[in-house]
C-alpha positions in Angstrom: 39.8 14.0 36.7 41.7 11.7 39.1 41.8 7.9 39.4 42.3 5.4 42.1 42.8 1.6 41.8 40.9 -0.4 44.5 42.8 -3.7 44.9 41.6 -6.8 46.7 44.3 -9.2 47.7 45.1 -12.1 50.0 48.4 -12.6 51.9 50.5 -10.3 49.7 53.3 -7.9 50.5 51.9 -4.4 49.5 55.0 -2.9 47.8 55.8 -6.0 45.9 52.2 -6.2 44.8 52.3 -2.7 43.4 55.4 -3.5 41.3 54.0 -6.9 40.1 50.7 -5.4 39.0 52.5 -2.5 37.3 50.4 0.1 39.2 51.0 3.6 37.8 48.2 5.5 39.6 47.0 6.2 43.0 45.7 3.1 44.7 44.1 1.6 47.8 45.3 -1.9 48.6 43.2 -4.1 50.9 45.2 -7.1 52.0 43.3 -10.0 53.7 45.8 -11.5 56.2 46.4 -12.2 59.8 46.8 -8.7 61.2 45.3 -5.2 61.2 47.8 -2.5 60.1 48.1 0.5 57.7 50.8 2.2 55.7 51.1 4.7 52.9 53.8 5.8 50.6 54.6 7.6 47.3 55.4 5.4 44.3 56.6 7.2 41.2 54.5 10.2 42.1 51.4 8.3 43.1 50.0 7.8 46.6 49.5 4.2 47.7 47.4 3.4 50.8 47.7 -0.2 52.1 45.4 -1.7 54.7 45.8 -5.1 56.2 42.7 -6.7 57.7 42.0 -10.0 59.5 38.5 -10.1 58.0 38.0 -12.4 55.0 35.6 -12.1 52.0 36.1 -10.4 48.6 32.9 -8.3 49.0 34.0 -7.0 52.4 37.5 -6.3 50.9 36.1 -4.3 48.0 33.8 -2.4 50.4 36.7 -1.5 52.7 38.4 0.0 49.7 35.3 1.7 48.3 34.4 3.4 51.6 37.9 5.0 51.6 38.0 5.9 47.9 38.4 9.7 47.4 39.4 10.2 43.7 37.0 10.9 40.9 37.1 7.5 39.3 37.4 4.2 41.2 38.7 1.2 39.3 38.2 -2.2 41.0 41.0 -4.7 40.7 42.4 -8.1 41.9 45.9 -9.2 42.8 46.3 -11.2 39.6 45.8 -8.3 37.2 48.8 -6.8 35.4 48.1 -3.4 33.9 49.3 -2.1 30.6 51.4 1.0 30.4 49.3 4.2 30.3 46.1 2.5 31.6 45.3 5.5 33.8 45.3 7.9 30.7 43.2 5.3 28.7 40.5 5.1 31.4 40.3 8.9 32.0 40.2 9.5 28.2 37.1 7.3 27.9 35.3 9.2 30.7 36.2 12.4 28.9 34.9 11.0 25.7 31.6 9.8 27.3 30.7 12.4 29.9 27.2 11.0 30.4 28.7 7.6 31.5 28.7 6.9 35.2 30.3 3.5 34.8 32.5 2.1 32.0 33.4 -1.6 31.5 36.9 -2.2 30.1 38.6 -5.2 28.6 41.1 -7.2 30.6 42.6 -10.1 28.7 42.2 -13.6 30.3 42.9 -17.1 29.1 40.2 -18.6 26.8 38.6 -21.0 29.4 38.0 -18.2 31.9 36.8 -15.6 29.4 33.2 -14.5 30.0 33.1 -11.3 27.9 35.0 -9.2 25.4 34.0 -5.7 24.3 34.3 -5.3 20.5 32.4 -2.1 20.4 30.9 0.7 22.5 27.4 0.1 23.9 24.9 0.4 26.7 24.8 -2.3 29.3 21.3 -3.1 30.7 20.2 -5.4 33.5 19.4 -8.3 31.2 23.0 -8.5 29.9 25.1 -7.3 32.9 25.8 -10.7 34.4 29.0 -11.6 32.6 31.3 -8.7 33.6 33.9 -9.3 36.3 34.6 -6.6 38.9 38.1 -6.0 37.5 36.4 -4.5 34.3 34.6 -1.8 36.4 35.6 1.8 36.4 33.0 4.0 38.1 32.5 7.6 39.2 33.2 7.4 42.9 30.8 10.2 43.9 27.9 8.3 42.2 28.6 5.1 44.2 28.7 7.0 47.5 25.6 9.1 46.7 23.6 6.0 45.8 24.9 4.0 48.7 26.0 1.1 46.4 28.2 -1.6 47.9 29.2 -5.2 47.2 27.2 -8.1 48.7 28.8 -9.9 51.6 27.0 -13.2 50.7 28.8 -13.9 47.4 32.3 -14.4 46.3 35.6 -15.8 47.6 35.5 -16.1 51.4 31.7 -15.7 51.6 28.8 -18.3 52.1 28.0 -18.5 48.4 30.3 -18.7 45.4 30.9 -15.9 42.8 28.3 -13.4 41.9 29.1 -10.3 43.9 30.2 -8.5 40.8 27.0 -9.3 38.9 24.9 -8.1 41.8 27.0 -4.9 42.1 26.5 -3.9 38.5 22.8 -4.8 38.7 22.5 -2.4 41.7 24.2 0.3 39.8 21.8 0.0 36.9 18.7 -0.2 39.2 19.8 2.9 41.0 20.1 4.9 37.8 23.7 4.8 36.9 24.4 4.9 33.1 26.6 1.9 32.3 28.5 1.4 29.1 31.1 -1.1 27.7 34.1 0.2 25.8 36.5 -1.7 23.4 39.6 -0.6 25.4 42.0 -3.1 27.0 43.7 -2.0 30.2 45.5 -5.1 31.4 45.7 -8.9 31.5 45.0 -11.5 34.1 47.8 -13.8 35.3 46.4 -17.3 35.7 46.2 -18.7 39.2 44.1 -21.3 41.1 40.6 -20.1 41.8 39.7 -19.2 45.4 36.1 -20.4 44.9 35.7 -22.7 41.9 36.3 -26.4 42.6 34.5 -27.9 39.6 30.9 -28.2 38.5 29.8 -29.9 41.7 26.6 -29.7 43.7 27.7 -26.5 45.5 28.4 -24.8 42.2 24.8 -25.3 41.0 23.2 -24.7 44.3 25.0 -21.4 44.8 24.2 -20.4 41.2 20.5 -20.9 42.1 20.8 -18.5 45.0 22.5 -16.0 42.8 19.8 -16.2 40.1 17.1 -15.7 42.7 18.7 -12.4 43.7 19.8 -11.4 40.2 16.8 -12.1 38.0 13.7 -12.3 40.2 10.7 -13.7 38.4 12.8 -14.7 35.4 15.2 -16.8 37.6 13.9 -20.3 36.5 13.8 -19.8 32.7 17.2 -18.1 32.8 18.6 -20.8 34.9 17.4 -23.4 32.4 18.8 -21.3 29.5 22.2 -21.1 31.4 22.3 -24.9 31.8 21.3 -25.7 28.2 23.8 -23.2 26.8 26.7 -24.7 28.9 25.5 -28.4 29.0 28.5 -29.9 27.3 30.9 -28.0 29.6 29.1 -28.2 32.9 26.9 -31.3 32.9 29.3 -34.1 32.9 29.4 -35.7 36.4 26.1 -34.0 37.3 23.2 -34.4 34.8 21.3 -31.4 33.5 18.2 -32.5 35.3 20.1 -32.8 38.6 21.8 -29.4 38.0 18.5 -27.7 37.4 17.1 -29.3 40.6 20.0 -28.0 42.6 19.6 -24.5 41.2 15.9 -24.6 42.2 17.0 -25.7 45.7 19.2 -22.7 45.9 16.4 -20.5 44.8 14.1 -21.9 47.6 16.8 -21.3 50.2 17.2 -17.7 49.0 13.4 -17.1 49.3 13.3 -18.3 52.9 
């Protein structure tokens, strides 16, 4: 099997980015910037394709990489991930170990306040528990994604109309379209902390956008799951905005999504 990193970045110099991320595999870099250009080169025996585009939006950026992906396994990534030595062999070994898997979710270490998941064991991921995995944990059989016509939403994520959620919708679409998704307790890298491109506090936009996401993600279960989300995170999220107001904002988002 062969593997390719699909990296989404903003205003970065491609060769320096490869070195800083410690990329040791083939890769496609999509750089959101002020020009349209292309270059490719060999780096330690691996082929790097770098595309610069004027278009903005993380979903569009990931789709630009995915449509060009041509290796067996596609691994989604961001500019702030630094990979551990031997990550390519680790990922391919897990696909060899679990040949029935179409998609594997790997650990990437992050600071405690940003952690949404950690895989302590191997297990199946279903639609009801898929919403906490970030795109940089995804490794997928490329052919399956192309066959099933799966892509990232252009409505959610940095640079889009609504805040984060494109990764949750992507994994949901993978499951709905029959891909077998599993989590594995294998760490492939770590995130270097940086200012968020979309999160500016638990303000009205945060809760409104989360309501739009829950409409698309959970369908008829959107309201009870929204309330569960708020109750679970009340102490962290409902400081300046009350739980009642936050729930009302999420329902407003749901109504907009239904229009």
